[in-house]
N, CA, C and O atoms as a GROMACS GRO file, in nm:
protein
  468
    1MET      N    1   0.084  -0.118   0.000
    1MET     CA    2   0.000   0.000   0.000
    1MET      C    3   0.090   0.125   0.000
    1MET      O    4   0.179   0.138   0.083
    2ALA      N    5   0.064   0.212  -0.092
    2ALA     CA    6   0.144   0.335  -0.103
    2ALA      C    7   0.098   0.433   0.003
    2ALA      O    8  -0.021   0.451   0.028
    3SER      N    9   0.193   0.493   0.061
    3SER     CA   10   0.163   0.591   0.166
    3SER      C   11   0.192   0.730   0.113
    3SER      O   12   0.295   0.754   0.050
    4THR      N   13   0.102   0.820   0.139
    4THR     CA   14   0.125   0.959   0.103
    4THR      C   15   0.135   1.038   0.231
    4THR      O   16   0.062   1.015   0.327
    5SER      N   17   0.225   1.130   0.230
    5SER     CA   18   0.240   1.215   0.348
    5SER      C   19   0.231   1.361   0.304
    5SER      O   20   0.272   1.399   0.195
    6THR      N   21   0.178   1.436   0.392
    6THR     CA   22   0.172   1.580   0.365
    6THR      C   23   0.259   1.650   0.467
    6THR      O   24   0.267   1.610   0.583
    7SER      N   25   0.321   1.752   0.423
    7SER     CA   26   0.408   1.830   0.511
    7SER      C   27   0.330   1.949   0.564
    7SER      O   28   0.277   2.030   0.488
    8VAL      N   29   0.324   1.958   0.694
    8VAL     CA   30   0.256   2.070   0.757
    8VAL      C   31   0.363   2.157   0.822
    8VAL      O   32   0.439   2.111   0.907
    9HIS      N   33   0.365   2.280   0.782
    9HIS     CA   34   0.462   2.373   0.839
    9HIS      C   35   0.413   2.420   0.974
    9HIS      O   36   0.299   2.465   0.989
   10THR      N   37   0.499   2.410   1.072
   10THR     CA   38   0.462   2.454   1.206
   10THR      C   39   0.538   2.578   1.247
   10THR      O   40   0.514   2.633   1.355
   11VAL      N   41   0.629   2.622   1.163
   11VAL     CA   42   0.708   2.741   1.191
   11VAL      C   43   0.680   2.845   1.083
   11VAL      O   44   0.686   2.815   0.964
   12PHE      N   45   0.649   2.965   1.125
   12PHE     CA   46   0.621   3.073   1.031
   12PHE      C   47   0.750   3.108   0.959
   12PHE      O   48   0.853   3.136   1.022
   13HIS      N   49   0.744   3.107   0.827
   13HIS     CA   50   0.859   3.149   0.748
   13HIS      C   51   0.812   3.199   0.612
   13HIS      O   52   0.726   3.139   0.547
   14ILE      N   53   0.869   3.308   0.571
   14ILE     CA   54   0.850   3.362   0.437
   14ILE      C   55   0.982   3.431   0.402
   14ILE      O   56   1.050   3.484   0.491
   15GLU      N   57   1.017   3.432   0.275
   15GLU     CA   58   1.141   3.498   0.235
   15GLU      C   59   1.130   3.646   0.266
   15GLU      O   60   1.025   3.706   0.244
   16PRO      N   61   1.238   3.707   0.316
   16PRO     CA   62   1.236   3.851   0.339
   16PRO      C   63   1.208   3.926   0.209
   16PRO      O   64   1.243   3.879   0.101
   17PHE      N   65   1.147   4.042   0.221
   17PHE     CA   66   1.118   4.122   0.103
   17PHE      C   67   1.247   4.163   0.036
   17PHE      O   68   1.341   4.210   0.101
   18ASP      N   69   1.252   4.144  -0.094
   18ASP     CA   70   1.365   4.184  -0.176
   18ASP      C   71   1.316   4.302  -0.259
   18ASP      O   72   1.213   4.293  -0.326
   19THR      N   73   1.388   4.412  -0.256
   19THR     CA   74   1.344   4.533  -0.325
   19THR      C   75   1.336   4.517  -0.476
   19THR      O   76   1.287   4.606  -0.545
   20ASN      N   77   1.384   4.405  -0.529
   20ASN     CA   78   1.372   4.378  -0.672
   20ASN      C   79   1.245   4.301  -0.706
   20ASN      O   80   1.219   4.274  -0.824
   21THR      N   81   1.165   4.266  -0.606
   21THR     CA   82   1.039   4.197  -0.630
   21THR      C   83   0.924   4.296  -0.623
   21THR      O   84   0.941   4.409  -0.578
   22GLN      N   85   0.808   4.253  -0.669
   22GLN     CA   86   0.692   4.341  -0.666
   22GLN      C   87   0.633   4.344  -0.525
   22GLN      O   88   0.602   4.240  -0.467
   23TRP      N   89   0.619   4.464  -0.471
   23TRP     CA   90   0.568   4.481  -0.336
   23TRP      C   91   0.431   4.416  -0.317
   23TRP      O   92   0.410   4.345  -0.219
   24GLY      N   93   0.340   4.439  -0.408
   24GLY     CA   94   0.204   4.387  -0.395
   24GLY      C   95   0.199   4.236  -0.388
   24GLY      O   96   0.122   4.179  -0.310
   25ARG      N   97   0.279   4.171  -0.466
   25ARG     CA   98   0.281   4.024  -0.465
   25ARG      C   99   0.341   3.972  -0.336
   25ARG      O  100   0.292   3.874  -0.279
   26TRP      N  101   0.447   4.036  -0.288
   26TRP     CA  102   0.510   3.990  -0.164
   26TRP      C  103   0.416   4.009  -0.046
   26TRP      O  104   0.403   3.920   0.039
   27ILE      N  105   0.350   4.124  -0.039
   27ILE     CA  106   0.261   4.150   0.075
   27ILE      C  107   0.141   4.056   0.072
   27ILE      O  108   0.091   4.017   0.177
   28ASP      N  109   0.094   4.018  -0.048
   28ASP     CA  110  -0.013   3.918  -0.058
   28ASP      C  111   0.032   3.785   0.004
   28ASP      O  112  -0.044   3.722   0.077
   29ARG      N  113   0.153   3.745  -0.026
   29ARG     CA  114   0.205   3.620   0.030
   29ARG      C  115   0.220   3.629   0.181
   29ARG      O  116   0.190   3.534   0.252
   30LEU      N  117   0.266   3.743   0.231
   30LEU     CA  118   0.281   3.761   0.375
   30LEU      C  119   0.145   3.752   0.443
   30LEU      O  120   0.130   3.686   0.546
   31GLU      N  121   0.046   3.818   0.386
   31GLU     CA  122  -0.088   3.816   0.446
   31GLU      C  123  -0.150   3.677   0.438
   31GLU      O  124  -0.225   3.638   0.528
   32ASP      N  125  -0.120   3.601   0.333
   32ASP     CA  126  -0.164   3.461   0.328
   32ASP      C  127  -0.102   3.381   0.441
   32ASP      O  128  -0.169   3.300   0.505
   33ALA      N  129   0.027   3.404   0.466
   33ALA     CA  130   0.094   3.335   0.576
   33ALA      C  131   0.033   3.375   0.710
   33ALA      O  132   0.020   3.291   0.800
   34PHE      N  133  -0.006   3.501   0.725
   34PHE     CA  134  -0.074   3.544   0.848
   34PHE      C  135  -0.199   3.461   0.872
   34PHE      O  136  -0.228   3.421   0.984
   35GLU      N  137  -0.273   3.436   0.764
   35GLU     CA  138  -0.397   3.357   0.776
   35GLU      C  139  -0.366   3.212   0.812
   35GLU      O  140  -0.431   3.153   0.898
   36ILE      N  141  -0.267   3.154   0.744
   36ILE     CA  142  -0.232   3.014   0.770
   36ILE      C  143  -0.192   2.994   0.915
   36ILE      O  144  -0.232   2.896   0.978
   37PHE      N  145  -0.113   3.086   0.968
   37PHE     CA  146  -0.059   3.071   1.103
   37PHE      C  147  -0.138   3.148   1.209
   37PHE      O  148  -0.093   3.161   1.322
   38ASN      N  149  -0.255   3.199   1.170
   38ASN     CA  150  -0.342   3.271   1.265
   38ASN      C  151  -0.269   3.381   1.342
   38ASN      O  152  -0.278   3.390   1.464
   39ILE      N  153  -0.197   3.464   1.268
   39ILE     CA  154  -0.125   3.576   1.329
   39ILE      C  155  -0.226   3.687   1.359
   39ILE      O  156  -0.299   3.731   1.270
   40THR      N  157  -0.228   3.731   1.482
   40THR     CA  158  -0.324   3.834   1.524
   40THR      C  159  -0.286   3.970   1.468
   40THR      O  160  -0.171   3.995   1.431
   41GLU      N  161  -0.383   4.057   1.462
   41GLU     CA  162  -0.360   4.194   1.413
   41GLU      C  163  -0.250   4.262   1.493
   41GLU      O  164  -0.168   4.334   1.437
   42GLU      N  165  -0.248   4.240   1.623
   42GLU     CA  166  -0.148   4.305   1.709
   42GLU      C  167  -0.006   4.262   1.677
   42GLU      O  168   0.088   4.340   1.696
   43ARG      N  169   0.013   4.139   1.629
   43ARG     CA  170   0.147   4.086   1.602
   43ARG      C  171   0.194   4.112   1.458
   43ARG      O  172   0.312   4.095   1.428
   44ARG      N  173   0.104   4.151   1.370
   44ARG     CA  174   0.139   4.166   1.228
   44ARG      C  175   0.247   4.272   1.204
   44ARG      O  176   0.331   4.255   1.116
   45VAL      N  177   0.246   4.379   1.280
   45VAL     CA  178   0.348   4.483   1.265
   45VAL      C  179   0.487   4.423   1.287
   45VAL      O  180   0.579   4.450   1.210
   46PHE      N  181   0.501   4.343   1.391
   46PHE     CA  182   0.631   4.287   1.424
   46PHE      C  183   0.678   4.185   1.319
   46PHE      O  184   0.796   4.182   1.285
   47TYR      N  185   0.587   4.104   1.268
   47TYR     CA  186   0.622   4.012   1.160
   47TYR      C  187   0.661   4.088   1.034
   47TYR      O  188   0.759   4.055   0.968
   48LEU      N  189   0.584   4.190   1.000
   48LEU     CA  190   0.614   4.271   0.881
   48LEU      C  191   0.754   4.331   0.893
   48LEU      O  192   0.834   4.320   0.800
   49LEU      N  193   0.783   4.395   1.004
   49LEU     CA  194   0.912   4.460   1.022
   49LEU      C  195   1.026   4.358   1.020
   49LEU      O  196   1.135   4.386   0.969
   50HIS      N  197   1.002   4.242   1.075
   50HIS     CA  198   1.105   4.138   1.077
   50HIS      C  199   1.136   4.087   0.937
   50HIS      O  200   1.253   4.066   0.903
   51TYR      N  201   1.034   4.066   0.857
   51TYR     CA  202   1.052   4.006   0.724
   51TYR      C  203   1.074   4.108   0.612
   51TYR      O  204   1.084   4.070   0.496
   52LEU      N  205   1.081   4.236   0.645
   52LEU     CA  206   1.104   4.336   0.542
   52LEU      C  207   1.240   4.322   0.476
   52LEU      O  208   1.255   4.354   0.358
   53GLY      N  209   1.337   4.276   0.548
   53GLY     CA  210   1.472   4.274   0.493
   53GLY      C  211   1.541   4.405   0.527
   53GLY      O  212   1.476   4.506   0.555
   54ASN      N  213   1.673   4.404   0.525
   54ASN     CA  214   1.752   4.518   0.570
   54ASN      C  215   1.728   4.645   0.488
   54ASN      O  216   1.706   4.752   0.545
   55GLU      N  217   1.732   4.633   0.356
   55GLU     CA  218   1.718   4.753   0.271
   55GLU      C  219   1.580   4.817   0.288
   55GLU      O  220   1.570   4.938   0.303
   56ALA      N  221   1.476   4.736   0.284
   56ALA     CA  222   1.340   4.789   0.297
   56ALA      C  223   1.316   4.842   0.438
   56ALA      O  224   1.247   4.943   0.455
   57TYR      N  225   1.373   4.776   0.540
   57TYR     CA  226   1.358   4.825   0.677
   57TYR      C  227   1.422   4.963   0.691
   57TYR      O  228   1.365   5.052   0.754
   58ASN      N  229   1.538   4.981   0.632
   58ASN     CA  230   1.603   5.113   0.636
   58ASN      C  231   1.518   5.219   0.566
   58ASN      O  232   1.511   5.333   0.612
   59ILE      N  233   1.453   5.182   0.458
   59ILE     CA  234   1.367   5.276   0.386
   59ILE      C  235   1.250   5.318   0.472
   59ILE      O  236   1.220   5.437   0.482
   60VAL      N  237   1.182   5.221   0.535
   60VAL     CA  238   1.067   5.256   0.618
   60VAL      C  239   1.112   5.340   0.738
   60VAL      O  240   1.040   5.432   0.778
   61CYS      N  241   1.228   5.312   0.795
   61CYS     CA  242   1.280   5.394   0.906
   61CYS      C  243   1.305   5.537   0.860
   61CYS      O  244   1.271   5.632   0.930
   62ASP      N  245   1.366   5.551   0.743
   62ASP     CA  246   1.395   5.684   0.689
   62ASP      C  247   1.266   5.761   0.659
   62ASP      O  248   1.258   5.882   0.684
   63LYS      N  249   1.167   5.692   0.606
   63LYS     CA  250   1.040   5.758   0.571
   63LYS      C  251   0.966   5.805   0.696
   63LYS      O  252   0.897   5.907   0.692
   64LEU      N  253   0.980   5.733   0.807
   64LEU     CA  254   0.904   5.765   0.928
   64LEU      C  255   0.983   5.844   1.032
   64LEU      O  256   0.926   5.888   1.132
   65ALA      N  257   1.113   5.861   1.011
   65ALA     CA  258   1.197   5.928   1.110
   65ALA      C  259   1.136   6.061   1.152
   65ALA      O  260   1.086   6.134   1.067
   66PRO      N  261   1.137   6.094   1.277
   66PRO     CA  262   1.204   6.028   1.390
   66PRO      C  263   1.118   5.923   1.461
   66PRO      O  264   1.160   5.871   1.564
   67VAL      N  265   1.002   5.892   1.408
   67VAL     CA  266   0.912   5.795   1.471
   67VAL      C  267   0.962   5.653   1.445
   67VAL      O  268   1.008   5.623   1.335
   68GLN      N  269   0.954   5.567   1.544
   68GLN     CA  270   0.993   5.427   1.529
   68GLN      C  271   0.884   5.351   1.453
   68GLN      O  272   0.766   5.366   1.486
   69PRO      N  273   0.919   5.270   1.354
   69PRO     CA  274   0.818   5.198   1.276
   69PRO      C  275   0.726   5.110   1.361
   69PRO      O  276   0.608   5.097   1.330
   70ARG      N  277   0.778   5.051   1.468
   70ARG     CA  278   0.696   4.961   1.550
   70ARG      C  279   0.582   5.033   1.622
   70ARG      O  280   0.492   4.968   1.676
   71THR      N  281   0.586   5.166   1.624
   71THR     CA  282   0.477   5.241   1.688
   71THR      C  283   0.362   5.268   1.592
   71THR      O  284   0.256   5.316   1.634
   72LYS      N  285   0.380   5.237   1.465
   72LYS     CA  286   0.277   5.258   1.363
   72LYS      C  287   0.188   5.135   1.351
   72LYS      O  288   0.227   5.025   1.390
   73SER      N  289   0.070   5.154   1.297
   73SER     CA  290  -0.019   5.041   1.274
   73SER      C  291   0.028   4.964   1.150
   73SER      O  292   0.105   5.015   1.069
   74TYR      N  293  -0.019   4.844   1.137
   74TYR     CA  294   0.013   4.761   1.021
   74TYR      C  295  -0.029   4.833   0.892
   74TYR      O  296   0.048   4.840   0.796
   75ASP      N  297  -0.150   4.886   0.890
   75ASP     CA  298  -0.199   4.955   0.769
   75ASP      C  299  -0.116   5.078   0.735
   75ASP      O  300  -0.093   5.107   0.618
   76GLU      N  301  -0.072   5.152   0.837
   76GLU     CA  302   0.013   5.269   0.811
   76GLU      C  303   0.146   5.227   0.749
   76GLU      O  304   0.195   5.292   0.657
   77LEU      N  305   0.204   5.120   0.800
   77LEU     CA  306   0.331   5.071   0.743
   77LEU      C  307   0.313   5.023   0.600
   77LEU      O  308   0.397   5.049   0.514
   78ILE      N  309   0.203   4.954   0.575
   78ILE     CA  310   0.175   4.906   0.439
   78ILE      C  311   0.162   5.024   0.344
   78ILE      O  312   0.213   5.020   0.232
   79ASP      N  313   0.094   5.130   0.387
   79ASP     CA  314   0.078   5.249   0.302
   79ASP      C  315   0.212   5.314   0.271
   79ASP      O  316   0.237   5.353   0.157
   80VAL      N  317   0.299   5.325   0.372
   80VAL     CA  318   0.431   5.385   0.350
   80VAL      C  319   0.510   5.304   0.248
   80VAL      O  320   0.570   5.359   0.156
   81MET      N  321   0.508   5.172   0.265
   81MET     CA  322   0.585   5.087   0.174
   81MET      C  323   0.522   5.085   0.034
   81MET      O  324   0.594   5.086  -0.066
   82LYS      N  325   0.391   5.081   0.027
   82LYS     CA  326   0.324   5.080  -0.104
   82LYS      C  327   0.354   5.210  -0.178
   82LYS      O  328   0.381   5.207  -0.298
   83ASN      N  329   0.348   5.323  -0.110
   83ASN     CA  330   0.377   5.451  -0.174
   83ASN      C  331   0.520   5.458  -0.225
   83ASN      O  332   0.549   5.527  -0.323
   84HIS      N  333   0.610   5.387  -0.159
   84HIS     CA  334   0.750   5.390  -0.203
   84HIS      C  335   0.776   5.289  -0.316
   84HIS      O  336   0.839   5.323  -0.416
   85PHE      N  337   0.728   5.165  -0.299
   85PHE     CA  338   0.760   5.059  -0.394
   85PHE      C  339   0.659   5.042  -0.506
   85PHE      O  340   0.691   4.984  -0.609
   86SER      N  341   0.537   5.090  -0.487
   86SER     CA  342   0.434   5.079  -0.591
   86SER      C  343   0.357   5.210  -0.602
   86SER      O  344   0.235   5.212  -0.585
   87PRO      N  345   0.426   5.320  -0.630
   87PRO     CA  346   0.358   5.449  -0.634
   87PRO      C  347   0.258   5.456  -0.749
   87PRO      O  348   0.273   5.390  -0.852
   88GLU      N  349   0.158   5.536  -0.728
   88GLU     CA  350   0.061   5.561  -0.836
   88GLU      C  351   0.134   5.633  -0.948
   88GLU      O  352   0.215   5.722  -0.921
   89PRO      N  353   0.108   5.596  -1.072
   89PRO     CA  354   0.175   5.665  -1.183
   89PRO      C  355   0.138   5.814  -1.186
   89PRO      O  356   0.024   5.852  -1.162
   90LEU      N  357   0.235   5.894  -1.215
   90LEU     CA  358   0.211   6.037  -1.227
   90LEU      C  359   0.144   6.065  -1.360
   90LEU      O  360   0.193   6.023  -1.465
   91GLU      N  361   0.032   6.134  -1.358
   91GLU     CA  362  -0.044   6.159  -1.479
   91GLU      C  363   0.038   6.237  -1.582
   91GLU      O  364   0.032   6.208  -1.701
   92VAL      N  365   0.114   6.335  -1.535
   92VAL     CA  366   0.195   6.416  -1.626
   92VAL      C  367   0.299   6.328  -1.696
   92VAL      O  368   0.318   6.340  -1.817
   93ALA      N  369   0.365   6.241  -1.620
   93ALA     CA  370   0.467   6.153  -1.679
   93ALA      C  371   0.404   6.055  -1.776
   93ALA      O  372   0.459   6.030  -1.883
   94GLU      N  373   0.288   5.999  -1.740
   94GLU     CA  374   0.219   5.905  -1.828
   94GLU      C  375   0.180   5.974  -1.959
   94GLU      O  376   0.195   5.916  -2.067
   95ASN      N  377   0.129   6.097  -1.949
   95ASN     CA  378   0.090   6.172  -2.069
   95ASN      C  379   0.211   6.202  -2.157
   95ASN      O  380   0.204   6.192  -2.279
   96PHE      N  381   0.322   6.239  -2.093
   96PHE     CA  382   0.443   6.268  -2.168
   96PHE      C  383   0.490   6.144  -2.244
   96PHE      O  384   0.520   6.150  -2.363
   97LEU      N  385   0.498   6.031  -2.173
   97LEU     CA  386   0.548   5.910  -2.235
   97LEU      C  387   0.457   5.860  -2.346
   97LEU      O  388   0.505   5.815  -2.450
   98SER      N  389   0.327   5.869  -2.324
   98SER     CA  390   0.236   5.820  -2.429
   98SER      C  391   0.232   5.916  -2.547
   98SER      O  392   0.213   5.873  -2.661
   99GLY      N  393   0.249   6.046  -2.523
   99GLY     CA  394   0.244   6.144  -2.631
   99GLY      C  395   0.374   6.162  -2.705
   99GLY      O  396   0.376   6.216  -2.815
  100SER      N  397   0.485   6.119  -2.644
  100SER     CA  398   0.614   6.144  -2.706
  100SER      C  399   0.663   6.028  -2.791
  100SER      O  400   0.766   6.038  -2.857
  101GLY      N  401   0.589   5.917  -2.790
  101GLY     CA  402   0.629   5.804  -2.872
  101GLY      C  403   0.733   5.715  -2.808
  101GLY      O  404   0.781   5.621  -2.872
  102TYR      N  405   0.770   5.742  -2.682
  102TYR     CA  406   0.866   5.656  -2.614
  102TYR      C  407   0.805   5.520  -2.587
  102TYR      O  408   0.688   5.510  -2.550
  103SER      N  409   0.884   5.418  -2.606
  103SER     CA  410   0.839   5.281  -2.577
  103SER      C  411   0.934   5.224  -2.473
  103SER      O  412   1.030   5.155  -2.506
  104ILE      N  413   0.904   5.254  -2.348
  104ILE     CA  414   0.987   5.208  -2.237
  104ILE      C  415   0.905   5.111  -2.154
  104ILE      O  416   0.787   5.135  -2.128
  105GLN      N  417   0.966   5.003  -2.114
  105GLN     CA  418   0.894   4.905  -2.033
  105GLN      C  419   0.848   4.969  -1.903
  105GLN      O  420   0.922   5.046  -1.841
  106HIS      N  421   0.726   4.935  -1.862
  106HIS     CA  422   0.665   4.992  -1.743
  106HIS      C  423   0.750   4.966  -1.618
  106HIS      O  424   0.763   5.056  -1.535
  107GLY      N  425   0.806   4.849  -1.604
  107GLY     CA  426   0.884   4.814  -1.486
  107GLY      C  427   1.006   4.902  -1.470
  107GLY      O  428   1.042   4.938  -1.358
  108ILE      N  429   1.071   4.935  -1.579
  108ILE     CA  430   1.190   5.019  -1.572
  108ILE      C  431   1.153   5.159  -1.525
  108ILE      O  432   1.224   5.218  -1.443
  109ILE      N  433   1.044   5.212  -1.577
  109ILE     CA  434   1.001   5.346  -1.536
  109ILE      C  435   0.969   5.344  -1.387
  109ILE      O  436   1.013   5.433  -1.314
  110ARG      N  437   0.894   5.244  -1.340
  110ARG     CA  438   0.856   5.236  -1.200
  110ARG      C  439   0.980   5.222  -1.112
  110ARG      O  440   0.988   5.284  -1.006
  111GLN      N  441   1.077   5.142  -1.155
  111GLN     CA  442   1.198   5.121  -1.078
  111GLN      C  443   1.276   5.251  -1.066
  111GLN      O  444   1.324   5.285  -0.958
  112ARG      N  445   1.288   5.325  -1.176
  112ARG     CA  446   1.361   5.453  -1.171
  112ARG      C  447   1.285   5.556  -1.088
  112ARG      O  448   1.347   5.636  -1.018
  113TYR      N  449   1.152   5.554  -1.094
  113TYR     CA  450   1.073   5.647  -1.013
  113TYR      C  451   1.093   5.617  -0.865
  113TYR      O  452   1.105   5.710  -0.786
  114CYS      N  453   1.096   5.490  -0.826
  114CYS     CA  454   1.114   5.453  -0.686
  114CYS      C  455   1.249   5.501  -0.634
  114CYS      O  456   1.260   5.544  -0.519
  115ILE      N  457   1.350   5.493  -0.717
  115ILE     CA  458   1.483   5.540  -0.677
  115ILE      C  459   1.480   5.691  -0.652
  115ILE      O  460   1.544   5.739  -0.558
  116LEU      N  461   1.408   5.764  -0.734
  116LEU     CA  462   1.402   5.909  -0.720
  116LEU      C  463   1.313   5.954  -0.605
  116LEU      O  464   1.334   6.061  -0.548
  117ALA      N  465   1.213   5.873  -0.571
  117ALA     CA  466   1.114   5.911  -0.468
  117ALA      C  467   1.174   5.911  -0.330
  117ALA      O  468   1.104   5.940  -0.232
   0.00000   0.00000   0.00000
């Protein structure tokens, strides 16, 4: 008789955020892990800050200085990071690019905008 086994993870783990990945996709995965491991709203800030990774953690600290990130709510931290890593496109820039005939990949524009922001 063939036996099948399933692996159940009992330790919370997700790869730290890498600034070369898409913020929205990573945060979706983190929130899925919160559901799997029944992480309470009160603990989500600490998990988020832990798994941000060094570069992203430094960014959130710089954006919130002199306030400590752990004093902010989970939603406030998500907004800060989303505004930095997934900013809304600037209408003026979009109009310029579409009207000028430039054909630049969207990801490159977003990446350069994030560096400037």
